[in-house]
C-alpha positions in Angstrom: 9.0 246.0 -54.0 8.4 249.3 -55.8 7.6 249.4 -59.5 10.7 249.9 -61.7 10.9 253.3 -63.5 11.8 253.9 -67.1 13.2 257.3 -68.3 12.3 258.3 -71.9 13.8 261.4 -73.4 12.8 262.9 -76.8 12.4 266.5 -77.9 9.1 265.7 -79.7 6.0 265.4 -77.5 4.2 263.0 -79.9 7.1 260.6 -79.7 7.0 260.7 -75.9 3.3 260.0 -75.8 3.6 257.1 -78.2 6.4 255.6 -76.2 4.6 256.2 -72.9 1.5 254.3 -74.1 3.6 251.5 -75.4 5.7 251.1 -72.2 2.7 251.3 -69.9 2.1 247.7 -70.9 5.2 246.6 -69.0 3.8 247.8 -65.6 6.7 250.1 -65.1 6.5 253.8 -64.1 7.3 255.9 -67.2 9.0 259.3 -66.6 9.2 261.6 -69.6 11.6 264.4 -70.4 11.7 266.8 -73.4 15.4 267.5 -73.2 18.6 266.5 -71.4 18.2 269.1 -68.7 14.8 267.9 -67.7 16.1 264.3 -67.8 19.0 265.2 -65.4 16.4 266.8 -63.0 14.3 263.6 -63.2 17.5 261.6 -62.2 17.6 263.5 -58.9 14.2 262.1 -57.9 14.1 258.6 -59.4 16.2 255.5 -59.7 15.8 254.2 -63.2 15.8 250.6 -64.4 16.3 251.7 -68.0 16.7 254.8 -70.1 15.6 255.3 -73.7 17.4 258.4 -75.1 16.7 260.0 -78.5 20.1 260.7 -80.1 19.2 263.8 -82.1 18.1 266.5 -79.7 18.9 270.2 -79.7 21.2 271.8 -77.0 22.2 268.4 -75.5 22.1 265.3 -77.6 21.6 261.8 -76.3 25.3 261.0 -76.2 26.1 264.0 -73.9 23.2 263.1 -71.7 24.4 259.5 -71.4 27.9 260.7 -70.4 26.5 263.0 -67.7 24.3 260.2 -66.3 27.3 257.9 -66.3 29.1 260.5 -64.0 26.4 260.1 -61.3 27.0 257.1 -59.0 23.3 256.2 -58.7 22.8 256.2 -62.5 26.2 255.0 -63.6 25.0 251.5 -64.3 21.6 252.3 -65.7 21.2 250.4 -69.1 20.8 252.9 -71.9 19.0 252.3 -75.2 19.6 254.9 -77.9 16.8 255.6 -80.3 18.2 256.9 -83.7 17.0 257.5 -87.2 17.7 254.8 -89.8 20.1 257.0 -91.7 22.6 257.2 -88.8 26.1 256.1 -89.8 28.1 253.3 -88.1 30.5 255.8 -86.6 27.5 257.4 -84.7 26.5 253.9 -83.4 30.0 253.3 -82.3 29.9 256.7 -80.5 26.8 255.6 -78.7 28.3 252.4 -77.4 31.3 254.4 -76.2 28.9 256.7 -74.3 27.5 253.7 -72.4 24.7 252.3 -74.7 23.7 248.7 -74.2 21.5 248.7 -77.3 20.2 250.6 -80.3 16.7 251.0 -81.7 16.1 252.5 -85.1 13.1 254.6 -86.0 10.3 253.9 -86.8 10.2 251.7 -83.7 8.7 248.2 -83.9 6.5 247.7 -80.8 7.2 244.0 -80.4 10.9 244.4 -80.6 10.9 247.4 -78.2 8.7 245.6 -75.6 10.8 242.5 -75.7 14.0 244.4 -75.1 12.5 246.5 -72.4 11.1 243.5 -70.6 14.5 241.8 -70.5 16.1 244.8 -68.9 13.2 245.1 -66.4 13.7 241.5 -65.4 17.4 242.1 -64.9 16.6 245.1 -62.8 14.1 243.2 -60.6 16.6 240.4 -60.1 19.3 242.8 -59.1 16.8 244.4 -56.6 16.0 241.0 -55.1 19.7 240.2 -54.8 20.3 243.6 -53.1 17.5 242.9 -50.7 18.9 239.4 -49.9 22.4 240.9 -49.4 21.0 243.5 -47.1 19.1 240.8 -45.1 22.2 238.6 -45.0 24.4 241.5 -43.8 21.8 242.2 -41.1 21.8 238.6 -40.1 25.6 238.4 -40.1 25.6 241.4 -37.7 23.1 239.7 -35.5 25.2 236.5 -35.5 28.4 238.5 -34.7 26.6 240.1 -31.8 25.3 236.8 -30.6 28.8 235.3 -30.8 30.2 238.2 -28.8 27.6 237.6 -26.1 28.3 233.8 -26.2 32.1 234.5 -25.8 31.3 236.8 -22.8 29.0 234.1 -21.4 31.7 231.4 -21.9 34.2 233.5 -20.1 31.8 234.1 -17.2 31.0 230.4 -17.0 34.7 229.4 -17.2 35.6 231.8 -14.4 32.5 231.9 -12.2 31.6 228.2 -12.3 34.8 226.3 -13.0 36.8 228.2 -10.4 34.5 227.3 -7.4 34.4 223.7 -8.6 38.2 223.5 -8.7 38.5 225.2 -5.4 36.1 222.8 -3.7 38.1 219.8 -5.1 41.4 221.3 -4.0 40.1 222.1 -0.5 38.8 218.5 -0.2 42.2 217.2 -1.2 43.9 219.4 1.4 41.5 218.2 4.1 42.0 214.6 3.2 45.8 215.0 3.2 46.2 217.0 6.4 43.1 216.3 8.5 42.1 212.8 7.5 42.9 211.5 11.1 40.2 213.8 12.6 37.5 212.3 10.3 35.8 209.0 10.8 35.2 206.6 7.9 31.8 208.1 7.0 33.4 211.6 7.0 36.2 210.5 4.7 33.7 208.9 2.3 31.6 212.1 2.2 34.7 214.2 1.6 35.7 211.9 -1.3 32.2 212.2 -2.8 32.4 216.0 -2.6 35.8 216.0 -4.3 34.7 213.6 -7.1 31.4 215.5 -7.7 33.3 218.8 -7.9 35.7 217.4 -10.4 32.8 215.9 -12.3 31.2 219.3 -12.4 34.4 220.9 -13.7 34.7 218.3 -16.4 31.1 218.8 -17.5 31.5 222.6 -17.6 34.7 222.1 -19.7 32.8 219.7 -22.0 29.9 222.2 -22.5 32.3 225.1 -23.2 34.0 222.9 -25.9 30.6 222.1 -27.4 29.6 225.7 -27.5 32.7 226.6 -29.5 32.2 223.8 -32.1 30.0 225.8 -34.4 32.3 228.8 -34.5 35.6 227.1 -34.7 37.3 227.9 -38.0 37.8 224.7 -40.1 41.1 223.9 -41.8 40.5 221.4 -44.6 43.2 219.0 -45.4 43.7 215.3 -46.3 43.1 213.4 -43.1 44.3 209.8 -42.5 41.4 208.4 -40.5 43.0 205.0 -40.1 46.0 206.6 -38.5 43.8 208.7 -36.2 41.8 205.6 -35.1 45.0 203.7 -34.4 46.3 206.6 -32.3 43.1 206.8 -30.3 42.9 203.0 -29.7 46.5 203.1 -28.3 45.5 205.9 -25.9 42.5 204.0 -24.7 44.6 200.8 -24.1 47.3 202.8 -22.2 44.7 204.2 -19.8 43.4 200.7 -19.0 46.1 198.1 -19.9 44.3 195.3 -18.1 41.3 195.4 -20.5 41.1 192.5 -23.0 40.2 194.3 -26.2 40.7 193.7 -29.9 40.7 196.7 -32.3 40.1 196.1 -36.0 41.0 199.2 -38.0 40.7 199.2 -41.7 43.7 200.5 -43.7 43.9 203.5 -46.0 40.7 205.2 -44.9 41.0 209.0 -45.5 38.9 212.1 -46.2 39.2 215.8 -46.6 38.3 217.7 -43.5 39.5 219.4 -40.3 41.8 217.0 -38.6 41.3 218.4 -35.0 37.5 218.2 -35.3 37.6 214.7 -36.8 39.9 213.5 -34.0 37.3 214.7 -31.5 34.5 212.9 -33.3 36.5 209.6 -33.6 37.7 209.9 -30.0 34.0 210.1 -28.9 32.9 207.2 -31.1 35.8 204.9 -30.2 35.6 206.0 -26.6 32.0 205.1 -26.4 32.6 201.7 -28.0 35.4 201.1 -25.4 33.2 202.2 -22.6 30.0 200.3 -23.5 32.0 197.1 -24.2 33.7 197.1 -20.8 31.7 194.2 -19.4 32.6 191.9 -22.3 35.3 189.3 -21.6 36.9 190.3 -24.9 35.8 193.6 -26.3 35.8 193.9 -30.1 35.9 197.4 -31.6 36.0 197.9 -35.4 36.5 201.0 -37.5 35.9 200.6 -41.2 33.9 201.8 -44.3 31.4 200.5 -46.7 30.7 201.7 -50.3 27.1 201.7 -51.3 25.4 203.6 -54.2 27.1 206.8 -53.1 30.6 207.2 -54.4 31.7 208.6 -51.0 32.2 205.9 -48.4 30.1 205.4 -45.3 32.4 205.0 -42.3 31.4 203.0 -39.2 32.4 202.3 -35.6 31.1 198.9 -34.4 31.4 197.2 -31.0 30.1 194.1 -29.2 29.0 195.9 -26.1 25.7 196.3 -24.4 24.0 198.1 -27.3 20.8 200.0 -26.9 17.0 199.8 -27.4 16.5 201.0 -31.0 13.1 202.4 -30.0 15.0 205.1 -28.2 17.6 205.8 -30.9 16.1 209.3 -31.4 17.5 210.3 -28.0 21.1 209.5 -28.9 22.0 212.8 -30.5 20.2 215.1 -28.0 22.2 216.9 -25.4 22.1 215.4 -21.8 20.0 212.4 -23.1 21.5 209.0 -22.1 20.2 205.5 -22.7 22.2 204.0 -19.8 22.4 205.2 -16.2 25.5 206.8 -14.8 25.7 204.0 -12.3 26.3 201.6 -15.1 28.4 203.8 -17.4 29.6 207.3 -16.6 29.1 210.2 -18.9 27.4 213.5 -19.4 25.3 213.0 -22.5 27.3 215.5 -24.6 29.6 213.3 -26.6 27.3 212.1 -29.4 25.8 215.6 -29.8 29.4 216.8 -30.3 30.0 214.1 -32.9 26.8 215.0 -34.8 27.8 218.7 -34.9 31.2 217.9 -36.2 29.8 215.5 -38.9 27.2 218.1 -39.9 30.0 220.8 -40.3 31.6 218.4 -42.7 28.4 218.1 -44.8 27.7 214.6 -43.6 25.2 212.8 -41.4 25.4 210.2 -38.6 23.0 207.4 -37.5 23.2 204.3 -35.3 21.9 200.7 -35.4 21.7 198.3 -32.5 19.9 195.7 -30.5 20.1 195.5 -26.7 22.9 193.2 -25.7 24.2 192.8 -29.2 26.5 195.8 -29.6 26.1 199.0 -31.6 27.2 200.4 -34.9 27.5 204.1 -35.6 27.6 205.1 -39.3 28.6 208.4 -40.6 29.3 210.1 -44.0 31.6 213.0 -44.8 31.5 215.3 -47.9 
């Protein structure tokens, strides 16, 4: 960062030299002018952090100079300290403030007072420069992110069209063949056809899941009061409707709520309760619980607990990594995207998520929301 510059204007050379020697202690660049015209010329070549203007100068006094400086955009906010003789009247001081003064100093100047005032304004100037630099960097970063988002949107569109369409077409052609030409296929051929159809549908579902995941960070959030208990009950009913033969008990605590985006929180709860439903499928009676505990933190810690297969806690670090699964697809279907999606949603709500489990003894997923 360049050194700040101070403009000093006085029609007496000895005053300028004395001020210059004093102000050099601040580490700033000192620019001298003997009159208002020279000062205005200096304003064309410098950006000043502070101006010290003598009030009583011939041709153009300090007030006139201040008003002209205020008319220039680049110097309209420069702090101005007027230097005046002790006999100046209050009306003159008022005139100075009207012209844009931020302070007054009375001759003869006291070095310590002058330096302290100047250092304050220099500190303010440096802070403003730092803020401007940060704002410039943030604006550049925002432009980069906007460009990246446009590229991601284009990529998502290409993926949606170029990858999903072939997968759907394969599944549809397999269905047509199985409906109209099944008689010409032997048992092995029909089995292979069924596998092709199922895998193409699985690919379409995976692509759709990944597209949804890619949109999570950019989706605008609408904050409102969300009834988490009602959401959990709705999700549990949907799960039971899809598999009415399952013996399962849902224990959902009442009056659990938070502020957040209802659509995103429904996605998160659907994944957590859906996982609990899936990984407790081998139990004679599945028990799935949604509740909250209050610890030292005034905000509650929510949890989803099941009595399913659980997982090896030594591999808990893999849970929230994309495509990482702790159980094979032969045992439990899935893509390894659900928990990553949940974590992203929880983080967007200012919270965190973690899990505790023992193999064969169920799992509990805890999460917080701000």
